[in-house]
C-alpha positions as CSV (number, residue, x, y, z in Angstrom):
1,M,3.5,-7.6,12.0
2,L,0.6,-6.5,9.9
3,H,-1.4,-8.9,7.8
4,A,-3.9,-7.9,5.1
5,K,-6.2,-10.6,3.7
6,K,-9.0,-10.3,1.1
7,I,-12.5,-10.7,2.6
8,Q,-13.9,-12.1,-0.7
9,R,-11.9,-13.8,-3.4
10,L,-13.0,-11.5,-6.2
11,G,-13.6,-8.4,-4.1
12,Q,-11.3,-5.5,-3.2
13,E,-12.1,-5.5,0.5
14,Y,-9.4,-6.4,3.0
15,T,-9.3,-7.2,6.7
16,L,-6.2,-6.0,8.6
17,T,-4.7,-7.7,11.6
18,E,-1.7,-7.0,13.8
19,D,-0.2,-10.2,15.3
20,G,-3.5,-11.9,14.8
21,R,-5.5,-9.1,16.5
22,P,-8.2,-7.4,14.2
23,L,-7.4,-3.8,13.5
24,T,-9.6,-2.5,10.7
25,T,-11.0,-3.2,7.3
26,F,-10.5,-1.2,4.1
27,S,-11.6,-1.3,0.5
28,L,-9.5,-0.4,-2.5
29,R,-11.7,2.0,-4.4
30,R,-11.6,3.1,-8.0
31,G,-11.0,6.7,-9.1
32,R,-9.1,9.4,-7.1
33,I,-9.9,7.8,-3.7
34,G,-7.6,4.9,-3.0
35,A,-8.9,3.6,0.4
36,R,-10.5,4.6,3.6
37,F,-9.8,3.1,7.0
38,T,-10.3,3.8,10.7
39,L,-7.5,3.2,13.2
40,G,-7.6,4.0,16.9
41,G,-10.9,5.9,16.4
42,A,-9.4,8.2,13.8
43,D,-10.5,8.2,10.1
44,Y,-7.9,8.2,7.3
45,L,-8.0,8.4,3.6
46,V,-5.4,7.2,1.1
47,R,-5.7,9.4,-1.9
48,T,-4.4,8.2,-5.3
49,H,-3.1,10.6,-7.9
50,R,-4.1,8.7,-10.9
51,F,-1.5,9.8,-13.5
52,S,1.5,10.6,-11.3
53,G,1.6,7.4,-9.2
54,V,1.8,9.5,-6.0
55,Y,-0.2,8.5,-2.9
56,E,-1.1,10.6,0.1
57,L,-2.4,9.7,3.6
58,L,-4.9,12.2,4.9
59,E,-6.6,12.7,8.2
60,A,-10.4,13.2,8.3
61,D,-9.9,17.0,8.2
62,G,-7.7,16.8,5.0
63,T,-4.3,17.2,6.7
64,V,-1.6,15.3,4.9
65,V,0.1,12.9,7.3
66,A,2.4,11.2,4.8
67,S,3.0,11.0,1.0
68,T,5.0,9.0,-1.5
69,D,6.8,10.1,-4.6
70,R,6.1,8.1,-7.7
71,V,5.8,4.4,-6.6
72,R,8.0,2.3,-8.9
73,R,10.9,-0.2,-8.2
74,S,12.2,2.3,-5.6
75,W,10.2,4.9,-3.9
76,N,10.1,7.1,-0.8
77,M,7.6,7.8,1.8
78,T,7.8,11.3,3.4
79,C,6.3,11.9,6.8
80,R,7.0,14.6,9.4
81,E,10.2,15.7,7.5
82,R,11.5,12.2,7.5
83,V,12.1,10.3,4.2
84,I,11.8,6.5,4.3
85,P,13.1,4.7,1.2
86,F,11.6,1.5,-0.1
87,R,13.2,-0.8,-2.8
88,R,11.6,-3.7,-4.7
89,T,13.4,-6.9,-3.9
90,A,11.4,-9.4,-5.8
91,A,9.9,-9.5,-9.3
92,A,6.3,-8.7,-10.0
93,D,6.0,-6.4,-6.9
94,R,6.0,-9.4,-4.6
95,A,8.3,-7.8,-2.0
96,Y,9.6,-4.4,-1.0
97,T,12.3,-3.7,1.6
98,M,12.3,-0.6,3.8
99,I,15.8,0.9,4.0
100,G,16.9,2.2,7.4
101,D,18.9,5.3,8.2
102,D,22.1,3.3,8.0
103,G,21.3,2.1,4.5
104,E,20.6,-1.5,5.6
105,P,17.3,-3.3,5.2
106,A,15.0,-2.4,8.1
107,G,11.6,-4.0,7.2
108,T,9.6,-5.7,4.5
109,L,6.3,-5.6,2.7
110,R,5.6,-8.9,1.0
111,R,2.8,-10.6,-0.8
112,T,2.2,-13.9,0.9
113,G,-1.1,-15.3,-0.6
114,H,-1.8,-16.7,-4.0
115,A,-3.9,-14.7,-6.4
116,H,-3.0,-11.4,-4.7
117,S,-5.0,-12.3,-1.7
118,E,-2.7,-11.6,1.2
119,T,0.1,-9.2,2.1
120,T,2.2,-8.8,5.2
121,A,4.1,-5.8,6.5
122,D,7.0,-6.0,9.0
123,L,8.1,-2.4,9.4
124,P,9.5,-2.0,12.9
125,G,10.2,1.6,14.0
126,L,7.3,3.1,12.0
127,E,4.1,4.3,13.6
128,L,1.2,1.9,13.0
129,V,-0.7,4.3,10.8
130,L,2.4,4.7,8.6
131,Q,2.7,0.9,8.4
132,V,-0.9,0.6,7.2
133,F,-0.3,3.4,4.7
134,A,2.7,1.6,3.2
135,L,0.8,-1.6,3.0
136,V,-2.2,0.0,1.3
137,V,0.1,1.8,-1.2
138,V,1.7,-1.5,-2.2
139,L,-1.8,-3.1,-2.7
140,L,-3.0,-0.1,-4.7
141,R,0.2,-0.2,-6.8
142,R,-0.5,-3.9,-7.6
143,R,-4.1,-3.2,-8.6
144,R,-2.9,-0.3,-10.8
145,R,-0.4,-2.5,-12.6
146,R,-2.9,-5.4,-13.1
147,T,-5.5,-2.9,-14.5
148,A,-2.9,-1.4,-16.9
149,A,-1.9,-4.9,-18.0
150,A,-5.5,-5.8,-18.7
151,V,-6.1,-2.6,-20.7
152,R,-2.9,-3.2,-22.8
153,S,-3.8,-6.9,-23.5
154,T,-7.3,-5.8,-24.7
155,A,-5.8,-3.1,-26.9
156,F,-3.3,-5.5,-28.5
157,A,-5.9,-8.1,-29.0
158,G,-8.0,-5.7,-31.0
159,G,-10.7,-5.6,-28.4
């Protein structure tokens, strides 16, 4: 099971552990770049397509390893000609369920900490790098929704 926890309360940097063992750290960046992380000595980039809601996992040389369609209540991750569906199972993006080949729930992504500080991923059957990608996508989606809500509230308040 993967566990992401904010390093600083107000920051966007996370430490990632697997079953209590440190794996990597990553930062959710603004703009087109979503996040960078190193796993098993290889560098990866999660690229955010700002207006479409699509995310891509890239190797250091720019090769696309996996991508998502538009991340909403339900979305799909595509990797190596395999499509993995995810469905939101709790309000406010608190939990997503990975759907297996048989149509049954096969794993979860869940916010576990208060104030958006912790998230866990239990996605058996997926390669570790794909598990990290799914977890980062959910964190980026939450940040995007919070930013949009803040902009809307400012606009409606006349600010």
